[in-house]
Residue, then its C-alpha position, 0 to 999 in steps of 0.5 A: m499499499i504505502t510503497l516507495q513507488f507510491l511515495l515517490t510518485a506522490f512527491v513528484v505530483v506534490i512538488a510540481p508547481g500548480t495553482g496551490v503552489i502559486y497561491t502559497l508563494a503569493l501569500g508568502l511574498g505578500q504577507g509572510r510565513r504565517a500567511a503561507i502556512w495558512a495558505a498551505l493548510g487551506c490548499t491541503f484541506g481543499i483536497v479532502p472532497h476530491l479524495a472522498a469522491a475518489t474513494l467513494g466512486l463519486a469521481a466517476i459520476l462527475h466524470t460522466s456528467a458533463l453538466l455537473f463537471n462544467v458547473v464546478k469547472f467554470a466556477g473554478v475559472a471565475y475564482l481563479l480570475y478573481l485571484a488574478w484581479q486580487a494580485l493586480k489590485s492595489g491593496g488586494a489580498l494577493a498583491v505584494s507590497e511594502t505594507k504588510t496586509t494582515e488577514s485572518g488565517w481563516h480567510i487565507a485558508r478558505r481561499g486556498a481550499l476553494i482553489n482545490i475544491l473548484n477544480p473538478k479534475l482533481s477527483i478524476f486525478f485521484l481516481a487514476l492515481l490511487p487504485p494502481f497502488l492498492s493491494g488488490t484486496a476488495s475488503s480493504a480498498t476503501l481503507e487503503m485509499s483513505v490511508m494513501g490520501l492522508v499521506f498525500m495530504a501530509m506531503t502536500f502540506a509539508v512541501f507547500v510550507l517549504y515553498g511558502s517559507f522560502a517566499a517569505a524569506a525572499r520577501r525582504w529582498i524585494l520590498g525595496s524595489e517597487r519595480a520588482m513588486a510590480w513585476l511580481n504582481r503582474s506575473f501572479a495575475v498572468i499565471f492565475t489567468a493562464l490557469a483559468g484558461r487551462l481549466a476552461l479548456e479541460r473536458a470531463 
């Protein structure tokens, strides 16, 4: 069940830069290490519904229902475009500036969770990722997938915290340059817009 092959596969998936990583980096640069940890926590818990769907077989229903898939997908697209605006907007939640924005951890985590919850491809992804590592015993399949899911979540949180901590450490090096801050904000906006575009083109 928890084999070296599974751990290596999960690690490669987790370290690959995606929406959650970009969000955590933006919070680390914009608000510091505390905010990055909350962002990592939110992104991690945003995985729970998709793991549950994969474990219970609901991901197959999402995959076959074009209407349901598109409803979740376009809600995710709209949310990513909103995050792009927050990166560009002066004083926005994702904007990097000399004035350190102070947000409650709950708000930061909630945004991170929504990023993953509103990505329907995650359920289908876990439905494809976990079964190959099952032992083949039908009676323990649900338990095995749950354990692998928890390991994947723990790995996600740890890696995201490292990403966020690195960004928070780099924050003090960019605060003295308005040009660098403007470049970062535009870059985050472009990345979130590109991610929204990619999600919009996804098919069930």
